[in-house]
C-alpha positions as CSV (number, residue, x, y, z in Angstrom):
1,M,-9.2,-11.7,-22.8
2,N,-8.9,-8.0,-22.0
3,V,-11.8,-6.0,-20.6
4,V,-11.4,-2.3,-21.1
5,P,-14.1,0.1,-19.8
6,I,-14.9,3.1,-22.0
7,M,-15.6,6.4,-20.3
8,T,-18.4,8.5,-21.7
9,D,-19.9,11.9,-21.1
10,P,-23.3,11.8,-19.5
11,I,-25.9,9.9,-21.6
12,T,-29.5,11.2,-21.5
13,P,-32.8,10.2,-23.1
14,R,-32.0,12.8,-25.8
15,D,-29.2,10.3,-26.9
16,D,-31.8,8.1,-28.6
17,D,-29.4,6.6,-31.2
18,L,-27.3,4.0,-29.5
19,L,-25.0,3.5,-32.5
20,A,-24.3,7.3,-32.6
21,V,-23.4,7.1,-28.9
22,I,-21.1,4.2,-29.5
23,D,-19.5,5.9,-32.5
24,R,-19.0,9.1,-30.5
25,H,-17.1,7.3,-27.7
26,L,-15.5,4.4,-29.6
27,P,-14.5,5.6,-33.1
28,S,-12.6,2.4,-33.9
29,L,-12.6,-1.2,-32.7
30,P,-10.0,-3.8,-33.6
31,E,-11.2,-6.7,-35.8
32,K,-12.8,-9.6,-34.0
33,S,-13.4,-7.5,-30.9
34,I,-16.6,-7.9,-28.8
35,L,-18.4,-4.9,-27.5
36,A,-20.6,-5.2,-24.4
37,V,-23.0,-2.4,-23.7
38,A,-24.5,-2.0,-20.2
39,S,-28.3,-2.5,-20.1
40,K,-28.5,0.9,-18.4
41,I,-27.1,2.6,-21.5
42,V,-29.4,0.7,-23.8
43,A,-32.4,1.6,-21.6
44,I,-31.6,5.3,-21.6
45,C,-31.2,5.3,-25.4
46,E,-34.5,3.4,-25.8
47,G,-36.3,6.0,-23.5
48,R,-37.0,3.4,-20.8
49,V,-36.6,5.9,-18.0
50,I,-38.8,7.4,-15.3
51,P,-39.1,11.1,-14.3
52,V,-37.2,11.9,-11.1
53,E,-40.4,13.6,-9.8
54,A,-42.4,10.3,-10.2
55,G,-41.8,9.3,-6.6
56,P,-39.5,7.2,-4.4
57,K,-37.4,4.6,-6.1
58,S,-39.0,1.6,-4.3
59,A,-42.5,2.7,-5.5
60,L,-41.2,3.0,-9.1
61,I,-39.7,-0.5,-8.9
62,E,-42.9,-2.0,-7.6
63,G,-44.9,-0.2,-10.3
64,E,-42.5,-1.5,-13.0
65,L,-42.7,-5.1,-11.6
66,A,-46.5,-4.9,-11.8
67,H,-46.4,-3.6,-15.4
68,R,-44.0,-6.3,-16.4
69,A,-46.1,-9.0,-14.8
70,R,-48.9,-7.9,-17.2
71,G,-46.5,-7.9,-20.1
72,R,-46.0,-4.1,-20.5
73,S,-43.1,-1.8,-19.6
74,I,-43.1,1.9,-18.7
75,R,-41.9,4.7,-21.0
76,A,-41.5,8.2,-19.9
77,S,-40.5,11.7,-21.0
78,D,-37.1,13.2,-21.7
79,N,-37.1,14.8,-18.2
80,A,-36.1,11.5,-16.6
81,C,-33.5,9.3,-15.0
82,P,-32.9,5.6,-15.3
83,L,-34.5,3.3,-12.8
84,A,-31.2,1.5,-11.9
């Protein structure tokens, strides 16, 4: 098995089409290959990010845990960064 990292340009919440992002950075893939996409990239493309101005990272994590405990997750604006 070969694991090959694919370098990308910065991915932002404006890149809301994950397949377009993959096509842009990986135009071809050999038959029977497996593509693993980091959860951080998926989260950015799904808009699951928090604005940088929202506060300290530890407070954001605590808030996300509280929301998940109630069965909800946070969505934020395009002016954002990933939690991780």
